[in-house]
C-alpha positions, 0 to 999 in steps of 0.5 A: 234400732241404733243398732240395727243401723249403726247410730250413736246415741247421745243421751242428756242427764242432770245433776241431779243424780248427786246428792248434792253434799259435796263441796267441789264440783263433782267429776263424773265418776264421782258417786250418784245418790238422787234423792229426788225421784227426777234423779232417780229417774234420770238415774236409771236411764243412765245404768239403762242406756250404758248396758243396752249401748255402753257404747253411747254418751251421757252429758249430764248438765244444769240450770237448763234455759233458752227463749223458748218453752218454759224456763228460769229464765223467762219466769224471774222477767215475768215475776220482775215484772209483776211483783214489786218485792220477790223472794228467790233461794241462796242455799241452791248452788250449781250452774246454769246453762243456755241450751244453745250453748248445749247444743253447741257442745253436742255439735262437736262431740259428734264433729269430734274425729273420734267417737269417745264414749262416755259420760261427761259434764257441761255446763257454762263455767262459773257459780251461782244460787239462783239469788243471783242468777235473779239478780243477773236475769234482772240487771242485765235485762235493763241494759237491753230494755228502755227506762219505761220497761226495765225491771225494778222489783226489788228480789231478796235471798231465802232460804231453801226451807221457806220456798214451798218445794213439792220435791228434795233439791240439792244444795250444791250441784255443780259439775267439773267440765274438764273431762269434755274440755280436754277430750274435744279442746274447747272452751266454755262459756261463762254463764253470765256471757251466756245470759247476755246473749239468750237476753238478747234474743228475748228482748231486742226485737 
């Protein structure tokens, strides 16, 4: 269908195409080795697209959230008000990505003077665990909420082995974004700054 009208394709993929055994941010050319069905099917999507439409662009991203739909940020805000204590894993490391920043990156790609086909990594800048992410969500939310609505939930770090995941998850899935930044000459916001912008939309009337 794209060929018929001369269109280009941008496909969104995931950090879960990697197995999480690395100790440095994953580059686009690094060996993939998904450890879950989700990661496996996303990798199959990548290879099928590149075989059919090699001029496509694939963007791998991670830990997406926004003011809309169901996501980790909204869940942690809700649980923070419902519970006195919450356990969150601290041995899975990655980078949160604000969906608005991913959307902006896609617009930069579309509006670039030239089409640069290939695989790119995009997340916000920085690194954290799910535990760190949760702490930041609650702390930033409390700077925006009136005292009567502030979150006082105690967040405890736990190991992945203590959490009943239905599927395995990579312990380290930080993505190297150098290729995107150099190709499209764009800076990327730090993850806590992006989180603050999202929370302002969620919490301030």
